[in-house]
N, C-alpha and C positions, 0 to 999 in steps of 0.2 A: 833815235829810232831807225832812221835811215841807214845808219851804219850797221845796226843789228841785222836788218833784213839783208843788206849787202853781204855781210860776213856769212850768214847762214846759207844764202844762195850760192856764194862762191865755193863753199865747202861741199855742196851737193853736186854741182854740175861738172861736166867734162871740159867745158870752155869757159873758165872763170873770167876771161878778158871780155866776154860778150855781156856780162851782167852789168846792168845799170839800174839805179833806183832814182826815180824823180819824185819830188815832193810838191804837193799842191794843197790847196785849202778849199774846203766846202763845208760840210757838216763835220767839223773837226779837221784833222790832218788826213790827207789822202795820199798814200804811197803807191806808186805804180812800179812794179818790178818787170823789167824787160830782160829776157834771156834768149839764147839762140833757139831756133825752132826745134832742133834735135834734143835740147835739154828741157823742153817744156814738160814732158812726162815725168822727169825726175823731180822737178820742183812741185808738181801737183801731186804725184804719188798715186798709188792704187786707191781708187774711190775717193780721192782728194784728201787723204789722211795727212800727207806732209804739209799741204797748203793749210789745212785746218790747224795743225800743230804750230805752224809759223804764226797764224792769226791769233792763236791762243796766247803765245808768248808776247805778241804785241799788245794784246788786250791787257795782260797783267802789267806790262811796263807802262801802258797808258794810264791805267787806273792809279798806279803809283805816282804818276806825275799829275794826275787830275785832269787828263785830257781825253780825247776820243780819236781813235785811229781806224782807218779803213785800208785794207791792202787789196790792190788789183794786180793780177798777174797777166802779163801780155807777152 
């Protein structure tokens, strides 16, 4: 899952070297996506549409694995 988020984010942003994804555990798996401040808008998108799309893809992948995933964008 971590690799999926990293691949999607690096494809969207202008500075792919600044993209990092950290994995933690809470109520399921918690992924935190860190991007450069200038790229934050590209990852979130207009009215949060891109962020919602990434979360939807993660939800589908998590259901397939039988787990739960949360994505935080910082």
